[in-house]
C-alpha positions as CSV (number, residue, x, y, z in Angstrom):
1,M,30.8,-22.6,1.0
2,V,30.1,-22.0,4.7
3,N,30.8,-24.8,7.2
4,L,27.5,-25.7,8.8
5,G,28.5,-29.2,9.8
6,R,26.2,-31.8,8.5
7,A,24.1,-29.1,6.9
8,S,26.9,-27.7,4.8
9,G,25.7,-29.3,1.5
10,L,22.3,-27.7,1.9
11,Y,23.7,-24.2,1.8
12,P,26.1,-24.0,-1.1
13,F,26.6,-20.3,-1.0
14,T,29.3,-17.8,-0.2
15,P,27.5,-14.9,1.6
16,A,28.5,-11.3,1.1
17,S,28.8,-8.8,4.0
18,F,27.4,-5.3,4.7
19,T,28.2,-3.0,7.6
20,T,24.9,-1.7,9.0
21,P,24.3,1.9,10.2
22,G,24.8,0.5,13.7
23,G,28.2,-0.7,12.8
24,A,27.5,-4.5,12.8
25,R,28.4,-7.0,10.0
26,M,25.3,-8.2,8.2
27,S,25.7,-11.4,6.2
28,Y,23.5,-11.8,3.1
29,L,23.1,-14.0,0.0
30,D,23.4,-12.2,-3.3
31,E,22.8,-14.8,-6.0
32,G,21.8,-14.7,-9.7
33,P,22.4,-12.2,-12.5
34,R,23.6,-8.7,-11.3
35,S,20.8,-6.3,-11.9
36,H,19.0,-3.4,-10.3
37,E,15.9,-5.7,-10.0
38,A,15.9,-8.4,-7.3
39,V,13.8,-10.6,-5.1
40,L,14.3,-9.6,-1.5
41,M,13.7,-12.4,1.0
42,V,13.2,-11.4,4.6
43,H,13.2,-14.0,7.4
44,G,11.9,-13.8,11.0
45,N,12.7,-15.4,14.3
46,P,14.5,-17.8,14.8
47,T,15.3,-18.6,11.2
48,W,17.8,-17.0,8.8
49,S,18.6,-17.1,5.1
50,F,18.9,-20.9,5.3
51,Y,15.0,-20.8,5.2
52,Y,15.2,-19.4,1.7
53,R,18.0,-21.6,0.3
54,D,15.8,-23.7,-2.0
55,L,13.8,-20.7,-3.2
56,V,17.1,-18.9,-4.0
57,R,18.2,-21.9,-6.1
58,E,14.8,-22.0,-7.8
59,L,14.9,-18.3,-8.8
60,S,18.5,-17.3,-9.1
61,P,19.1,-18.7,-12.6
62,S,16.6,-16.0,-13.9
63,I,16.6,-13.2,-11.3
64,R,18.8,-11.7,-8.7
65,C,18.1,-12.9,-5.1
66,I,19.0,-11.1,-1.9
67,A,18.5,-12.9,1.4
68,P,20.0,-11.2,4.4
69,D,20.5,-12.5,7.9
70,H,19.3,-9.9,10.5
71,V,22.1,-8.7,12.8
72,G,22.4,-11.2,15.6
73,M,21.0,-14.0,13.5
74,G,22.2,-16.6,11.0
75,L,25.8,-15.8,9.8
76,S,25.6,-12.1,10.7
77,E,27.6,-10.7,13.6
78,K,26.0,-11.2,17.0
79,P,26.9,-8.1,19.1
80,Q,25.7,-8.3,22.7
81,S,24.8,-4.7,22.7
82,Y,22.8,-3.5,19.6
83,E,19.5,-2.0,18.7
84,Y,17.5,-5.2,18.4
85,T,14.2,-3.5,17.7
86,L,11.7,-3.4,14.8
87,A,12.8,0.1,13.9
88,G,16.5,-0.9,14.0
89,R,16.0,-3.9,11.8
90,I,14.0,-1.9,9.3
91,R,16.8,0.7,9.2
92,D,19.4,-2.0,8.7
93,L,17.5,-3.6,5.8
94,A,16.7,-0.3,4.1
95,A,20.4,0.6,4.3
96,L,21.4,-2.8,2.7
97,V,18.9,-2.2,-0.2
98,A,20.2,1.3,-0.7
99,S,23.8,0.1,-0.8
100,L,22.9,-2.4,-3.5
101,G,21.3,0.2,-5.7
102,L,18.1,-1.8,-6.2
103,R,15.5,0.0,-8.2
104,R,12.9,-2.8,-8.5
105,I,12.2,-5.1,-5.5
106,H,10.0,-8.1,-5.4
107,L,9.4,-9.0,-1.7
108,V,9.1,-12.4,0.0
109,V,8.4,-12.3,3.7
110,H,7.9,-14.8,6.5
111,D,7.2,-14.5,10.2
112,W,8.4,-11.1,11.6
113,G,10.1,-10.6,8.2
114,G,6.7,-9.2,7.3
115,P,6.8,-5.9,9.1
116,I,10.6,-5.6,8.7
117,G,10.5,-6.1,4.9
118,L,7.4,-4.0,4.3
119,G,8.7,-1.4,6.7
120,A,11.9,-1.2,4.7
121,V,10.2,-0.5,1.4
122,M,7.1,1.4,2.6
123,G,8.7,4.8,1.9
124,N,9.2,3.9,-1.8
125,P,6.3,1.7,-2.8
126,E,6.7,2.5,-6.5
127,A,10.0,0.6,-6.5
128,V,8.2,-2.5,-5.3
129,G,7.1,-5.2,-7.7
130,R,5.4,-8.3,-6.6
131,I,4.8,-9.3,-2.9
132,V,4.7,-12.8,-1.4
133,V,3.5,-13.2,2.2
134,T,4.0,-16.5,3.9
135,N,2.6,-16.9,7.5
136,S,3.5,-13.4,8.7
137,A,2.0,-10.3,10.2
138,A,2.0,-6.6,9.8
139,F,-0.3,-5.9,12.8
140,P,-0.5,-6.9,16.4
141,G,-2.2,-10.1,17.4
142,R,-2.3,-12.9,20.0
143,I,0.8,-15.1,20.6
144,P,0.8,-18.6,22.0
145,A,1.4,-19.0,25.8
146,R,4.7,-20.9,25.1
147,I,6.0,-17.8,23.4
148,A,4.7,-15.5,26.1
149,L,6.6,-17.6,28.6
150,C,9.8,-16.7,26.8
151,R,9.1,-13.0,27.3
152,L,9.1,-13.3,31.1
153,P,11.9,-11.5,33.0
154,V,14.9,-13.7,33.9
155,L,13.1,-17.0,33.3
156,G,12.5,-16.1,29.6
157,E,16.2,-15.4,29.1
158,V,17.1,-18.7,30.8
159,I,14.7,-20.6,28.5
160,V,15.7,-18.9,25.2
161,R,19.5,-18.3,25.7
162,G,20.4,-21.0,28.3
163,L,18.2,-23.9,27.2
164,N,17.8,-23.0,23.5
165,G,14.1,-23.2,24.3
166,F,12.9,-21.1,21.4
167,A,15.0,-22.0,18.3
168,G,15.2,-25.7,19.3
169,P,11.5,-26.4,19.7
170,A,10.7,-24.3,16.7
171,S,12.6,-26.7,14.5
172,R,9.9,-29.3,15.4
173,M,6.8,-27.3,16.1
174,A,7.0,-25.2,12.9
175,M,6.5,-28.4,10.8
176,S,3.3,-30.3,10.3
177,A,3.2,-32.2,7.0
178,R,6.6,-33.7,7.6
179,R,9.6,-33.5,9.9
180,L,12.9,-31.7,9.2
181,T,15.7,-34.1,8.4
182,P,18.6,-34.1,10.9
183,E,20.7,-32.1,8.4
184,E,18.0,-29.5,7.9
185,R,17.5,-29.2,11.7
186,D,21.2,-28.7,12.1
187,G,21.2,-26.0,9.5
188,Y,18.5,-24.0,11.4
189,L,20.2,-24.4,14.7
190,W,23.9,-24.0,13.6
191,P,24.0,-20.2,14.3
192,Y,22.5,-20.6,17.8
193,R,24.8,-22.9,19.6
194,D,25.4,-21.1,22.9
195,W,24.3,-18.3,25.2
196,S,25.9,-15.4,23.4
197,S,24.8,-16.5,19.9
198,R,21.1,-16.6,21.0
199,I,21.1,-12.9,22.0
200,A,18.9,-11.7,19.0
201,V,16.6,-14.7,19.3
202,H,15.8,-13.6,22.8
203,R,15.6,-9.9,21.9
204,F,13.3,-10.6,19.0
205,V,10.8,-12.3,21.4
206,H,10.9,-9.3,23.7
207,D,10.4,-6.9,20.8
208,I,7.0,-8.4,19.9
209,P,4.8,-5.3,20.4
210,M,1.9,-6.9,22.2
211,E,1.1,-4.1,24.6
212,A,-0.2,-0.7,23.5
213,G,2.7,1.0,25.3
214,H,5.4,-1.2,23.9
215,P,8.3,0.9,22.3
216,S,7.9,-0.9,19.0
217,R,4.1,-0.6,18.8
218,P,4.0,2.8,17.0
219,V,6.3,1.4,14.3
220,L,4.1,-1.6,13.8
221,D,1.0,0.5,13.8
222,G,2.5,2.7,11.2
223,I,3.2,-0.4,9.0
224,T,-0.4,-1.6,9.5
225,Q,-1.8,1.8,8.5
226,G,0.6,1.9,5.4
227,L,-0.5,-1.4,3.9
228,G,-2.8,0.5,1.5
229,A,0.3,1.8,-0.3
230,F,0.6,-1.6,-1.9
231,G,-3.1,-1.7,-3.1
232,G,-2.1,-1.7,-6.7
233,H,0.7,-4.3,-6.5
234,R,0.3,-8.0,-7.4
235,K,0.3,-10.0,-4.2
236,I,0.0,-13.6,-3.1
237,I,-0.6,-14.9,0.4
238,V,0.7,-18.5,0.8
239,W,-0.6,-19.7,4.1
240,G,0.1,-22.8,6.1
241,G,-3.1,-23.8,8.0
242,R,-1.3,-25.7,10.7
243,D,0.7,-22.9,12.1
244,F,1.0,-22.9,15.9
245,C,1.8,-19.2,16.0
246,F,0.3,-17.3,13.0
247,G,-3.2,-18.6,12.8
248,A,-6.5,-17.8,11.1
249,E,-6.7,-14.4,12.9
250,F,-3.6,-13.2,11.0
251,L,-4.7,-14.6,7.7
252,G,-8.0,-12.8,8.1
253,R,-6.2,-9.5,8.8
254,W,-4.2,-9.9,5.6
255,K,-7.4,-10.6,3.5
256,A,-9.1,-7.6,5.0
257,A,-6.0,-5.3,4.2
258,W,-5.5,-6.7,0.7
259,P,-8.7,-8.1,-0.6
260,D,-7.2,-8.2,-4.1
261,A,-4.4,-10.6,-3.1
262,R,-4.4,-14.1,-4.3
263,V,-4.6,-16.6,-1.5
264,E,-3.1,-20.1,-1.5
265,F,-4.3,-21.9,1.6
266,L,-2.3,-25.1,2.5
267,P,-4.3,-26.9,5.2
268,S,-1.7,-29.4,6.2
269,V,1.3,-27.1,6.2
270,G,2.9,-25.6,9.4
271,H,4.7,-22.4,10.1
272,Y,7.9,-23.1,8.0
273,V,5.8,-22.9,4.8
274,L,8.7,-23.2,2.4
275,E,10.0,-26.3,4.2
276,D,6.7,-28.0,5.0
277,G,5.0,-27.2,1.6
278,G,8.0,-28.5,-0.3
279,T,8.9,-28.2,-4.0
280,D,5.3,-27.4,-5.2
281,V,5.0,-24.4,-2.9
282,R,8.4,-23.0,-3.9
283,R,7.8,-23.4,-7.6
284,S,4.4,-21.7,-7.2
285,I,6.1,-18.7,-5.6
286,A,8.8,-18.7,-8.2
287,Q,6.3,-18.7,-11.0
288,F,4.3,-15.9,-9.4
289,I,7.4,-13.7,-9.3
290,T,8.7,-14.5,-12.8
291,Q,5.5,-14.8,-14.8
292,P,4.6,-12.1,-17.4
293,N,2.5,-9.2,-16.1
294,E,-0.5,-10.2,-18.1
295,A,-0.5,-13.8,-16.8
């Protein structure tokens, strides 16, 4: 079990490690029966596999669960020089999946885990089973002014890396129906305790492809255009209606892209859907993934 201080008991796992194509150590959870079929859970910024801990415990008795920490985040290595871009993260995740020999992948995504996860499997959609989207995006959209502030030259880096002004506030603002316990908040913030450990949190914010000329914009546009590849897959969109970042505009885009997807709208739930929605939400997702095809 990993030492996370007061949060250690909430994360009763021993992560595995993978060396990415860029040469960094990626930490990931690999729980449940060994199989070529697995649920791949992809986080965004500034979370890590800690976000999926209870869903892993819910699902792992019956199906293999893979929950990686992107390089620079969670328990993964935090190199100060690395390709912290959408394309780089997609490449890292695809390489992990290939190394595990997975032939059937059920996808659960959150935040910027949406384009990363979908981007990693888009070249092989026939290997994808069921898809769960929780407050995420696969297309450009507006971001709150407080996040735009973190993108400013010099000042943004001071805010995010020096003052922990992204991960810290997120542990409060991403909740609506309840507050994180002190132990839960410690778990989310444990990997980001100083300037150097917040490198990827800052780079993630800078890599949001808002502008048409942003280097990651063509990658994101390609994912948007490729969403039709999953038209025949079973999909569920579990959406917190009190999200300060991914609001109604993003939900509308998902509905337009996937009109056949089941939507569970949670009006009182914030951005951290699995935390704020609690046991009922996690069980609903687990049932969706494990239920028979005819259900």
